[in-house]
Structure formats: structure tokens, C-alpha cells
C-alpha positions as CSV (number, residue, x, y, z in Angstrom):
1,X,0.1,0.1,-0.1
2,X,1.2,3.4,-1.0
3,X,4.2,2.2,-3.1
4,X,4.4,3.0,-6.8
5,X,3.9,0.3,-9.4
6,X,2.8,-0.4,-13.0
7,X,-0.8,-0.6,-13.5
8,X,-2.3,-3.7,-15.1
9,X,-6.1,-4.4,-15.7
10,X,-7.2,-8.0,-15.2
11,X,-9.9,-9.8,-16.9
12,X,-10.8,-12.4,-19.5
13,X,-10.5,-11.9,-23.3
14,X,-13.5,-9.8,-23.6
15,X,-12.6,-7.2,-20.9
16,X,-10.0,-5.4,-22.9
17,X,-10.2,-5.7,-26.7
18,X,-7.2,-6.9,-28.7
19,X,-7.6,-3.9,-30.8
20,X,-6.2,-1.8,-27.9
21,X,-2.8,-3.6,-28.5
22,X,-2.2,-3.4,-32.0
23,X,1.5,-3.9,-31.9
24,X,1.2,-6.6,-29.4
25,X,3.2,-7.0,-26.1
26,X,0.9,-5.4,-23.7
27,X,-1.0,-8.6,-22.7
28,X,0.4,-11.0,-20.2
29,X,-1.3,-14.3,-19.2
30,X,-2.3,-14.8,-15.7
31,X,-3.7,-18.3,-15.3
32,X,-3.3,-18.0,-11.5
33,X,-6.1,-15.6,-11.4
34,X,-8.8,-18.0,-12.5
35,X,-8.8,-19.4,-15.9
36,X,-6.6,-20.2,-19.0
37,X,-7.9,-17.1,-20.8
38,X,-7.4,-14.8,-17.9
39,X,-4.9,-12.0,-18.9
40,X,-3.6,-8.7,-17.5
41,X,-3.5,-5.6,-19.8
42,X,-0.3,-3.3,-19.2
43,X,-1.9,0.1,-19.3
44,X,1.5,2.0,-19.4
45,X,0.4,4.0,-16.3
46,X,1.9,4.1,-12.9
47,X,-0.4,3.8,-9.8
48,X,-0.4,3.4,-6.2
49,X,-3.2,2.2,-3.6
50,X,-4.2,4.8,-1.1
51,X,-5.2,3.9,2.5
52,X,-8.8,4.5,1.5
53,X,-8.6,1.8,-1.3
54,X,-8.7,4.1,-4.1
55,X,-6.3,3.2,-7.0
56,X,-4.6,6.5,-7.8
57,X,-3.1,7.1,-11.2
58,X,0.3,8.8,-11.0
59,X,1.6,11.0,-13.9
60,X,5.2,10.1,-14.2
61,X,6.0,12.3,-17.2
62,X,9.7,13.1,-16.5
63,X,10.0,16.2,-18.6
64,X,8.7,18.7,-16.1
65,X,9.1,17.1,-12.7
66,X,11.9,15.8,-10.4
67,X,11.7,13.3,-7.5
68,X,13.5,14.4,-4.6
69,X,14.2,11.2,-3.3
70,X,16.0,10.3,-6.5
71,X,17.7,13.6,-6.5
72,X,19.3,12.9,-3.1
73,X,21.2,9.8,-4.5
74,X,24.9,10.3,-3.9
75,X,27.0,11.6,-6.5
76,X,30.1,9.7,-7.8
77,X,32.3,9.1,-4.8
78,X,35.3,11.1,-6.4
79,X,37.4,12.9,-3.9
80,X,37.0,16.6,-3.6
81,X,39.5,19.4,-3.0
82,X,39.6,20.0,0.8
83,X,40.2,23.7,0.3
84,X,37.0,24.0,-1.8
85,X,35.1,22.1,0.9
86,X,36.4,24.7,3.6
87,X,35.4,27.5,1.4
88,X,31.9,26.1,1.0
89,X,31.6,25.5,4.6
90,X,32.5,29.1,5.4
91,X,29.7,30.2,3.0
92,X,27.1,27.9,4.7
93,X,28.2,28.9,8.1
94,X,27.7,32.6,7.5
95,X,24.3,32.0,5.7
96,X,23.0,29.6,8.3
97,X,24.2,31.5,11.2
98,X,26.2,28.5,12.7
99,X,29.9,27.7,13.4
100,X,31.9,26.1,10.9
101,X,32.7,23.2,13.2
102,X,29.0,22.3,13.3
103,X,29.0,21.6,9.6
104,X,30.1,18.2,8.7
105,X,31.1,17.4,5.0
106,X,28.0,15.1,4.8
107,X,25.6,17.4,6.6
108,X,22.3,18.3,4.8
109,X,21.8,22.0,4.0
110,X,18.1,21.7,4.6
111,X,18.4,19.8,7.9
112,X,20.8,22.5,9.1
113,X,18.1,25.1,8.7
114,X,18.5,25.9,5.1
115,X,15.3,26.8,2.9
116,X,14.7,27.8,-0.7
117,X,15.5,31.4,-0.2
118,X,18.6,30.8,1.8
119,X,19.6,28.0,-0.9
120,X,19.2,30.6,-3.7
121,X,21.4,33.1,-1.8
122,X,24.0,30.4,-1.1
123,X,24.0,29.3,-4.8
124,X,24.5,32.9,-5.9
125,X,27.5,33.3,-3.5
126,X,28.8,30.0,-4.8
127,X,28.5,31.1,-8.3
128,X,30.3,34.4,-7.5
129,X,33.1,32.5,-5.6
130,X,33.7,29.7,-8.0
131,X,32.3,30.9,-11.2
132,X,30.0,27.9,-11.7
133,X,26.2,27.9,-11.6
134,X,24.6,25.1,-9.8
135,X,20.8,24.5,-10.0
136,X,18.3,24.3,-7.1
137,X,17.4,20.9,-8.5
138,X,21.0,19.8,-8.4
139,X,21.3,21.0,-4.7
140,X,18.3,18.6,-3.8
141,X,20.4,15.8,-5.4
142,X,23.5,16.7,-3.5
143,X,22.5,18.8,-0.3
144,X,25.8,18.4,1.5
145,X,29.2,20.4,1.4
146,X,30.9,17.4,-0.3
147,X,28.0,16.8,-2.7
148,X,28.0,20.6,-3.7
149,X,31.9,20.5,-4.2
150,X,31.4,17.4,-6.6
151,X,28.7,19.3,-8.4
152,X,31.0,22.1,-9.0
153,X,33.5,19.7,-10.7
154,X,30.6,18.4,-13.1
155,X,28.9,19.9,-15.9
156,X,26.4,22.0,-14.2
157,X,23.5,23.2,-16.3
158,X,21.9,26.7,-16.3
159,X,18.8,27.3,-14.2
160,X,16.6,24.3,-14.2
161,X,12.9,25.0,-13.7
162,X,10.6,22.1,-12.7
163,X,6.8,22.3,-12.1
164,X,6.8,19.4,-9.9
165,X,9.1,18.3,-7.2
166,X,8.2,15.1,-5.2
167,X,9.8,15.7,-1.7
168,X,8.4,12.4,-0.8
169,X,7.0,10.2,-3.5
170,X,5.7,7.1,-1.8
171,X,3.4,6.5,1.2
172,X,-0.3,5.6,1.7
173,X,-1.7,8.8,3.0
174,X,-3.5,11.5,0.9
175,X,-0.6,13.5,-0.7
176,X,0.0,16.8,0.7
177,X,0.4,19.4,-2.1
178,X,2.8,22.4,-1.2
179,X,2.3,25.6,-3.2
180,X,5.9,26.9,-4.3
181,X,8.9,27.3,-1.9
182,X,10.0,23.8,-2.4
183,X,13.1,23.8,-0.3
184,X,11.3,25.2,2.7
185,X,9.2,22.0,3.0
186,X,12.1,19.6,3.0
187,X,12.4,18.8,6.8
188,X,8.7,19.2,7.4
189,X,8.1,16.3,4.8
190,X,10.6,14.1,6.7
191,X,8.9,14.9,10.0
192,X,5.5,13.8,8.7
193,X,6.8,10.3,8.1
194,X,7.6,7.9,5.3
195,X,3.8,7.2,4.6
196,X,3.2,10.9,3.8
197,X,3.7,11.8,0.1
198,X,4.5,15.5,-0.4
199,X,4.6,17.1,-3.7
200,X,5.6,20.8,-4.4
201,X,4.3,22.5,-7.3
202,X,5.4,25.7,-9.2
203,X,3.5,26.4,-12.4
204,X,5.4,29.2,-14.1
205,X,8.6,29.0,-15.8
206,X,10.8,32.3,-15.3
207,X,11.7,32.2,-18.9
208,X,8.1,33.2,-19.8
209,X,7.6,36.7,-20.9
210,X,5.6,39.1,-18.7
211,X,2.8,39.6,-21.0
212,X,2.2,35.8,-21.3
213,X,1.6,35.7,-17.5
214,X,-1.8,35.7,-15.7
215,X,-2.4,39.0,-14.2
216,X,-4.7,38.0,-11.3
217,X,-4.4,35.7,-8.4
218,X,-7.5,33.8,-9.7
219,X,-5.9,33.2,-13.0
220,X,-2.8,31.9,-11.3
221,X,-4.7,29.5,-9.1
222,X,-6.7,28.2,-12.1
223,X,-3.4,27.2,-13.8
224,X,-2.5,25.4,-10.4
225,X,-5.7,23.5,-10.5
226,X,-5.0,22.3,-13.9
227,X,-1.7,21.0,-12.8
228,X,-3.0,19.4,-9.6
229,X,-5.7,17.6,-11.7
230,X,-2.9,16.2,-13.8
231,X,-0.9,15.2,-10.9
232,X,-3.7,13.8,-8.7
233,X,-7.0,13.5,-10.8
234,X,-9.2,13.0,-7.8
235,X,-9.4,14.2,-4.2
236,X,-9.5,14.4,-1.4
237,X,-6.9,17.2,-1.6
238,X,-4.7,18.7,1.1
239,X,-3.0,22.0,0.3
240,X,-0.2,23.9,2.0
241,X,1.0,27.5,1.3
242,X,3.5,29.6,3.3
243,X,3.7,33.4,3.3
244,X,2.2,34.9,0.2
245,X,1.6,31.4,-1.4
246,X,-1.0,31.0,1.4
247,X,-3.5,33.3,-0.4
248,X,-2.8,31.4,-3.6
249,X,-3.4,28.0,-1.8
250,X,-6.7,29.5,-0.4
251,X,-7.8,30.4,-3.9
252,X,-6.8,27.1,-5.4
253,X,-8.8,25.3,-2.6
254,X,-11.8,27.6,-3.3
255,X,-11.8,26.8,-7.1
256,X,-11.4,23.1,-6.4
257,X,-14.2,23.1,-4.1
258,X,-16.4,25.3,-6.4
259,X,-15.8,22.6,-9.0
260,X,-17.2,19.8,-6.8
261,X,-13.8,18.5,-5.6
262,X,-13.3,17.5,-1.9
263,X,-10.7,19.6,-0.1
264,X,-10.0,18.2,3.3
265,X,-7.8,20.9,4.7
266,X,-5.8,23.9,3.6
267,X,-2.6,24.6,5.8
268,X,-1.8,28.1,5.7
269,X,1.7,28.9,7.1
270,X,2.5,32.1,8.6
271,X,0.1,33.6,5.9
272,X,-1.9,36.8,6.5
273,X,-5.2,37.8,4.6
274,X,-4.1,39.9,1.6
275,X,-4.7,43.6,2.5
276,X,-4.9,42.7,6.2
277,X,-4.3,46.2,7.5
278,X,-6.4,47.9,4.7
279,X,-9.6,46.1,5.9
280,X,-9.2,47.3,9.5
281,X,-10.8,50.3,11.0
282,X,-8.7,53.5,10.8
283,X,-7.4,53.7,14.4
284,X,-6.6,50.0,14.5
285,X,-5.0,50.1,11.2
286,X,-2.7,52.9,12.2
287,X,-1.8,51.3,15.6
288,X,-1.1,47.9,13.7
289,X,0.9,49.3,10.9
290,X,3.3,51.5,12.8
291,X,3.8,49.1,15.7
292,X,4.5,46.3,13.2
293,X,7.2,48.7,11.5
294,X,8.7,49.4,14.9
295,X,8.9,45.7,15.6
296,X,10.5,44.8,12.2
297,X,13.0,47.6,12.6
298,X,14.0,46.2,16.1
299,X,14.4,42.7,14.8
300,X,16.3,43.8,11.9
301,X,18.6,46.0,14.0
302,X,19.1,42.9,16.2
303,X,20.4,41.0,13.1
304,X,22.7,43.9,12.2
305,X,24.2,44.0,15.7
306,X,24.7,40.2,15.7
307,X,26.4,40.3,12.3
308,X,23.7,38.4,10.4
309,X,23.0,41.5,8.1
310,X,24.9,44.5,7.0
311,X,23.9,48.2,7.8
312,X,23.3,48.6,4.1
313,X,20.8,45.7,4.2
314,X,19.2,47.1,7.3
315,X,18.7,50.4,5.6
316,X,17.5,48.7,2.4
317,X,14.6,46.9,4.2
318,X,13.1,50.1,5.6
319,X,9.6,50.8,4.1
320,X,10.4,54.5,3.3
321,X,13.5,53.4,1.4
322,X,11.6,50.8,-0.6
323,X,8.8,53.1,-1.4
324,X,11.4,55.8,-2.6
325,X,13.0,53.2,-4.8
326,X,9.8,52.2,-6.4
327,X,8.8,55.8,-7.1
328,X,12.2,56.5,-8.7
329,X,11.7,53.3,-10.9
330,X,8.3,54.5,-11.9
331,X,9.5,58.0,-12.7
332,X,12.3,56.5,-14.8
333,X,9.7,54.3,-16.7
334,X,11.5,51.1,-15.8
335,X,8.5,49.3,-14.6
336,X,4.7,49.7,-14.7
337,X,2.5,48.2,-12.1
338,X,1.9,44.6,-12.3
339,X,4.9,43.8,-14.5
340,X,7.7,41.6,-13.3
341,X,11.2,41.0,-14.5
342,X,12.5,37.8,-15.9
343,X,14.7,35.5,-13.8
344,X,18.0,34.2,-15.0
345,X,19.3,32.2,-12.0
346,X,18.0,30.6,-8.8
347,X,18.2,33.6,-6.7
348,X,16.8,35.8,-9.2
349,X,13.9,33.3,-9.7
350,X,12.8,33.5,-6.1
351,X,12.8,37.3,-6.3
352,X,10.9,37.1,-9.5
353,X,8.4,34.7,-8.1
354,X,7.9,36.8,-4.9
355,X,7.6,40.0,-6.8
356,X,5.1,38.5,-9.2
357,X,2.9,36.9,-6.5
358,X,3.1,40.1,-4.3
359,X,1.8,42.1,-7.2
360,X,-1.0,40.0,-8.1
361,X,-2.0,39.1,-4.4
362,X,-2.1,42.9,-3.5
363,X,-5.1,43.2,-6.0
364,X,-6.7,40.0,-4.8
365,X,-10.2,40.1,-3.3
366,X,-10.9,36.8,-1.6
367,X,-14.2,35.2,-1.8
368,X,-15.9,33.1,0.9
369,X,-14.6,29.5,1.3
370,X,-16.6,26.9,3.4
371,X,-13.9,24.4,3.8
372,X,-11.4,23.9,6.7
373,X,-8.4,25.8,7.1
374,X,-5.5,25.3,9.6
375,X,-3.5,28.6,10.3
376,X,0.2,27.7,11.4
377,X,1.6,30.8,12.9
378,X,5.2,31.4,14.2
379,X,5.5,32.5,17.7
380,X,8.4,35.0,16.9
381,X,7.2,36.7,13.8
382,X,6.3,40.5,14.4
383,X,2.6,41.2,14.0
384,X,2.0,44.7,15.5
385,X,-0.3,45.5,18.3
386,X,-4.0,44.4,18.5
387,X,-3.3,41.6,15.7
388,X,-6.2,39.3,14.7
389,X,-5.0,35.8,16.0
390,X,-6.6,34.3,12.8
391,X,-4.6,36.8,10.6
392,X,-8.0,38.0,8.9
393,X,-9.0,34.6,7.4
394,X,-11.9,34.1,9.9
395,X,-13.7,36.8,7.9
396,X,-13.8,34.5,4.7
397,X,-13.8,31.0,6.2
398,X,-16.0,29.8,9.1
399,X,-13.7,26.9,10.1
400,X,-10.2,28.3,10.9
401,X,-8.2,26.4,13.5
402,X,-5.1,28.1,14.9
403,X,-1.7,26.4,16.0
404,X,1.3,28.4,17.2
405,X,4.7,27.2,16.1
406,X,7.9,27.8,17.8
407,X,10.4,29.9,15.7
408,X,10.2,32.9,13.3
409,X,8.9,33.1,9.9
410,X,11.9,31.0,8.6
411,X,13.0,28.9,11.6
412,X,9.6,27.6,12.0
413,X,10.6,25.1,9.4
414,X,13.6,23.8,11.5
415,X,13.2,21.7,14.5
416,X,11.5,22.0,17.0
417,X,9.1,24.0,14.7
418,X,9.1,21.4,11.9
419,X,8.2,18.7,14.5
420,X,5.5,20.7,16.0
421,X,3.9,21.4,12.6
422,X,4.0,17.7,11.7
423,X,2.5,16.8,15.1
424,X,-0.4,19.3,14.5
425,X,-0.9,18.2,10.7
426,X,-0.8,14.4,11.2
427,X,-4.0,13.7,12.7
428,X,-5.8,16.2,10.1
429,X,-4.1,14.3,7.2
430,X,-5.2,10.9,8.8
431,X,-8.7,12.3,8.9
432,X,-8.7,13.0,5.3
433,X,-8.4,9.2,4.6
434,X,-11.8,8.7,6.0
435,X,-14.7,10.2,3.8
436,X,-17.0,12.5,5.7
437,X,-14.7,12.9,8.8
438,X,-13.9,16.5,7.8
439,X,-16.4,19.2,6.7
440,X,-15.7,20.3,3.1
């Protein structure tokens, strides 16, 4: 149960016509099944049996997907330059905020606290240091210092975009579909256990031109719905979205439910309702906005004082500086509202995707959703005073359950936060196996 396998259809000669196999070779005899004419027809599809007894067809077209369990297979065991390992270790230590002595040559970047954004920054630093580009997909294949050093000696390809990454391919549970931010779910997928398939989806190729991209969040969600139905044709569905992708996961769930599909749960991870402050009464909006800015400035200043960011980075993150930069860009005619730039590499892709989703989410007007939502909020993320514990989602969904997770917006995906999220999500995922156990 839960394992992948080739799908065969059994029956006597009349079940599947011979015309379905004009070239022969797709029928095998199965006399043990009942009679001499009993045969199995090889469909050419892959499938698995879920815990609820449903046989799920699995689309295994390799051109646009990558399976993380396969990508993590060790590279050739060639020896690598110790000096290169030390230089890579220094980069990792600086970005991860740990001592170099804590990073073993075989330590996993994502288990040390890395996520997709940090991975993109790290690969950009590696490219600047060594003059070689390593893709995010390749990092999944070799997520250690030693593996990365071997990749730098290999023929690394340019930026590699994949619509689907199977963080965990096998398992009998209903698959968890994570929207974007592939790397951030790595440890959470492991903490959910081997029986939990986790698939990360990312629809849009950064090579696309701006004018070909959907301009509303509803249109983006519709593209994800198409991809989800290709990957998992039938429900129940479990969705997860972090940060700005939470609103996208919400809209995807709403569209799936509107089309009659069963969505058992939507896990919104540190995600606020779009336009949260703009929807508040004036006094509460002003108090919330300015106290949040103060809290963010204080948190950034602590990072500067601890050496985790430069003073230039601290200044660059101030809202007034960002607004001024946006105004200057508009005055110079470099960018119109709603347009995004193309991405040429992994770090640029994350920035491209975040900018693209922010611009569309800012214009998104949510519609009511009757399904179940689980909001997982980090304990250390600044929110401003008088913050709604449900981050505004309760206005549009009648069933929102809140769980607080130790850590900040990023460290909540490290332990103990990852283990806490898995503990919260596991019974809800298990309930999805039982039809009617959760309200849709």
C-alpha cells in the first residue's frame, strides 16, 4: 500500500479488446487469476493504492518534474578538494548562522536550517566564488558540502525549472500538495513520516515573458488547479501555502471546492489575509501598521548587531527606502504596475516569483470559502499590536483552526518547529483518509 507500481487491468479476453494492443506485447497471461484465458493488460500508467482503497493514477512524465528522493542519491564518490570544502563550509556557516565546526562534509543543508530562499542566496554566493552555476534541483540531489563540491566539478546546467518536485514520492496517505517554496518543506516532509507523500508545485517558468503571465491571483490559481488535476486527478486534496503563497493555496482550494472536488484541509503557514491592514478600522489600522514597522525595525537591528546582516541591508529593508526606490523606478519608466522582471538564475527566480505573487496578491479580493483551514503561525514573527489571531482569514472561512509554532517566519521550518507542525498536521491528514470525517 502506498508504493508506486505499474498498472495492469485484469480480466478475460472480453474485458480489454485486442484492438487496444495493435502492436502486441501489452497483454500477459495470468492463469493463477482464474482461468486459462485470464490475462492482464499493461496500461502503461503508474499507480498506487491509497489507504482509503482508491487506486490513484500517477502522472510520471519526466520532462517537467523531479523526484527529491531520487535527486538525493549520492554523486560519484570522487575525492574533492579539501580547500573547496572549507570555502563552501564558510559560506554555509555565514548564511545559516552557525559555527563552521558544526557543519560536517555530509551534513544536509536543509536539515541544518536552510530553505529555498537561503539556498538561492547560497548558490548565488557559490557562483560568485567559483564561477560555476549550480541549480536548485541539483542541490536537492547533493545537499551536502561534499556533494556540492562534486557538483562544481561536474557539468552544471543553467537554471533548471521544474513544475513538480516530489519531496516524498511514496506513502499511503493522501498526498500533501505544497504551493511553491520547494526547499522550505524539506524537513517538514521528513517529520510527517514515510507514509506521507509530499509534492511541491510551481507552475510558471521564469523564462516566460511578462505579457504571457496571468495578471490576477484567480488566473494563477486556475493554472495550478489544472496542474493538480494532472498530478492527482481525484481528491481528497490537502494543500499547504507559506507566506504569500498562502493566499494562492486558499484560492486554489476555493476553485477546487467550487468545481465539486473535496478539499479536506488547507494549511496556511504564517500567511495573512491579503490587504489585512487595509481592511481594519482606521485607528486599529494605524496602530497595527506603525507598531509592526517598529517591531520589524527592532528585529532587523538585532540582526545587524549580531552580524547576520549589513547596515546597508538594514537600511534597504526600511519601508520608506523601498517606497522611494519604487517611486524612482516609476519615474524613470523602468516598470509599470503589475509587471515583473525575468529570472536568469535561482536567486533571481525566487525574487521574480515573490515579486510576481506580491503584485497579483495585492489586487486579490478573496471570496468566501466553506472548507476547513488550519493556520500555523510562528511565535516570533512580528505582527504589530492588536493583531487578529486568525490573521484576517476568519472573515472569509467559518472553520479556521489556529496552531502556534515555535520559531520565526523561517526557523519555524527547522526543529522544533517542523516537528510541531508535523504533530499538528498528522491527525488532520489521517482524518482526510476517512470520507466524511472533515467538513468540506
